[in-house]
C-alpha positions as CSV (number, residue, x, y, z in Angstrom):
1,X,92.3,91.8,109.6
2,X,94.5,90.2,107.1
3,X,92.7,90.9,104.3
4,X,92.5,94.4,105.2
5,X,96.2,94.9,105.9
6,X,96.6,92.8,102.5
7,X,94.6,95.2,100.8
8,X,96.8,97.8,102.4
9,X,99.9,96.5,101.4
10,X,98.9,96.3,97.8
11,X,98.6,100.3,98.1
12,X,102.1,100.3,99.5
13,X,103.4,97.9,96.8
14,X,104.4,101.1,95.5
15,X,107.4,101.5,98.5
16,X,108.4,98.0,97.1
17,X,108.5,99.3,93.6
18,X,110.3,102.3,95.2
19,X,112.8,100.5,97.2
20,X,113.3,98.0,94.6
21,X,114.3,100.3,92.0
22,X,116.0,102.7,94.2
23,X,118.2,99.5,95.7
24,X,118.5,97.7,92.0
25,X,119.7,101.2,90.5
26,X,122.1,101.4,93.3
27,X,123.7,98.2,93.5
28,X,123.6,97.5,89.9
29,X,124.5,100.7,87.8
30,X,125.9,102.6,90.7
31,X,128.1,100.0,92.0
32,X,128.4,97.1,90.1
33,X,128.8,98.5,86.6
34,X,131.2,101.5,87.6
35,X,133.4,99.4,89.4
36,X,133.9,96.9,86.2
37,X,134.0,100.0,83.5
38,X,135.8,102.5,85.5
39,X,134.1,105.6,84.3
40,X,135.6,109.1,83.7
41,X,136.1,111.2,86.6
42,X,133.5,113.4,85.8
43,X,131.3,110.8,85.9
44,X,132.0,109.4,88.7
45,X,131.2,112.5,90.8
46,X,127.7,112.1,89.7
47,X,127.6,108.7,90.6
48,X,129.0,109.4,94.1
49,X,126.3,112.1,94.3
50,X,123.7,109.6,92.9
51,X,124.4,107.0,95.3
52,X,123.6,109.4,98.3
53,X,120.6,111.2,96.4
54,X,118.7,108.1,95.4
55,X,118.2,106.5,98.7
56,X,117.1,110.2,100.8
57,X,114.8,111.0,98.1
58,X,113.1,107.6,98.5
59,X,113.4,108.0,102.3
60,X,111.8,111.3,102.2
61,X,109.0,109.8,100.1
62,X,108.5,107.0,102.5
63,X,108.3,109.2,105.4
64,X,105.8,111.4,103.2
65,X,103.9,108.3,102.6
66,X,103.6,107.0,106.1
67,X,102.5,109.9,107.1
68,X,100.0,110.2,104.7
69,X,98.8,107.2,105.6
70,X,99.1,107.5,109.5
71,X,96.0,110.2,109.1
72,X,94.0,106.7,108.3
73,X,92.9,103.9,109.9
74,X,96.0,101.8,111.5
75,X,95.6,98.1,111.7
76,X,97.9,96.1,114.5
77,X,99.8,94.3,111.4
78,X,100.6,97.6,109.8
79,X,101.9,98.8,113.0
80,X,103.9,95.7,113.4
81,X,104.9,96.0,110.1
82,X,106.4,99.7,110.4
83,X,108.4,98.0,113.9
84,X,109.7,95.6,111.6
85,X,111.2,98.0,109.2
86,X,112.2,100.7,111.3
87,X,114.0,97.7,113.3
88,X,115.9,96.6,110.5
89,X,117.5,99.9,109.6
90,X,118.9,100.2,113.3
91,X,119.9,96.7,112.7
92,X,121.9,97.8,109.9
93,X,123.6,100.6,111.3
94,X,124.2,98.5,114.6
95,X,126.3,95.7,112.2
96,X,128.2,98.4,111.0
97,X,129.3,99.9,114.3
98,X,130.0,96.4,115.8
99,X,131.9,95.8,112.7
100,X,133.8,99.1,113.0
101,X,134.3,98.5,116.7
102,X,135.9,94.9,116.2
103,X,137.7,95.2,113.1
104,X,138.5,98.9,113.3
105,X,137.0,99.5,109.7
106,X,134.1,98.2,107.4
107,X,134.5,95.0,105.6
108,X,132.3,95.7,102.8
109,X,132.6,92.0,101.7
110,X,131.2,91.0,105.1
111,X,129.1,93.9,105.3
112,X,127.1,93.3,102.3
113,X,126.1,89.5,103.1
114,X,125.4,90.3,106.1
115,X,122.9,93.2,105.1
116,X,121.1,90.6,102.4
117,X,120.5,88.5,105.6
118,X,118.8,91.0,107.7
119,X,116.8,92.2,104.7
120,X,115.9,88.7,103.7
121,X,114.7,88.3,107.3
122,X,112.7,91.3,107.5
123,X,111.1,90.5,103.8
124,X,110.2,87.1,105.1
125,X,108.8,88.4,108.4
126,X,107.0,90.8,106.4
127,X,105.5,88.0,103.9
128,X,104.7,85.8,106.8
129,X,102.6,88.6,109.0
130,X,100.5,89.3,105.6
131,X,100.4,85.8,104.8
132,X,101.6,86.6,100.8
133,X,103.5,83.5,99.6
134,X,105.3,85.8,97.0
135,X,106.9,88.3,99.6
136,X,107.8,85.3,101.5
137,X,109.2,83.6,98.6
138,X,111.2,86.9,97.7
139,X,112.4,86.8,101.0
140,X,113.6,83.4,101.1
141,X,115.3,83.9,97.7
142,X,117.1,87.5,98.9
143,X,118.5,84.9,102.3
144,X,119.9,82.6,99.6
145,X,121.6,84.8,97.4
146,X,122.9,86.2,100.5
147,X,124.7,83.0,100.9
148,X,125.8,82.9,97.4
149,X,126.7,86.2,97.4
150,X,129.4,85.5,100.6
151,X,131.6,83.4,97.6
152,X,132.1,86.1,95.6
153,X,134.3,89.5,95.8
154,X,132.4,93.0,96.5
155,X,131.8,93.7,92.9
156,X,129.7,90.2,92.2
157,X,128.6,90.8,95.6
158,X,126.7,93.9,94.0
159,X,125.2,92.3,91.3
160,X,124.0,89.5,93.2
161,X,122.3,92.0,95.6
162,X,121.0,93.7,92.7
163,X,119.4,90.5,91.6
164,X,118.3,90.0,95.0
165,X,116.4,93.4,95.2
166,X,114.7,92.7,91.7
167,X,113.4,89.3,92.7
168,X,112.5,90.3,96.4
169,X,111.2,93.8,95.9
170,X,110.5,94.9,92.3
171,X,108.5,91.8,91.3
172,X,106.5,91.3,94.0
173,X,105.9,95.4,93.9
174,X,104.7,95.4,90.5
175,X,102.4,92.5,91.3
176,X,101.0,94.1,94.3
177,X,100.5,97.5,92.5
178,X,99.0,95.8,89.6
179,X,96.4,93.9,91.9
180,X,95.5,97.1,93.2
181,X,94.6,98.6,89.9
182,X,92.7,95.7,89.0
183,X,90.4,95.8,92.3
184,X,89.3,99.4,91.5
């Protein structure tokens, strides 16, 4: 059953690639670089739009992909992983709601390390369920970088978070996708 789910994850490696690149682009190019380079106002409008459009497009594609996969045979492990990632999304929202309730504002220097810890947890659990060491290692590195990020100001946190997305999602996603191609 785990081998079937691992094979399915190799196909789903596209989602790791997608979310890895969208998040890396968002945190590195659209947040970190724009915070240190101070681009012109016209470019800032485009950057603000892309910060919304890229994740929204990735979310729509993910829904489409999951619905297409739902027509195929579903495994218990696949369904469990879906719960992990949907729960992660609701936990991220809940962190913001709690933070706003307590602080009456969103403290982004607190938010990013907490979000990183939650994402690290979901990634590590995913790797553990699938017994895929590369994803487990990516989750652990993501968590360690969350701790490191907590020592820095927001611009540097965004840089560290972009590195975490690259290590935990883009690299494993491309490796999984490459293995899928070699199995054909």
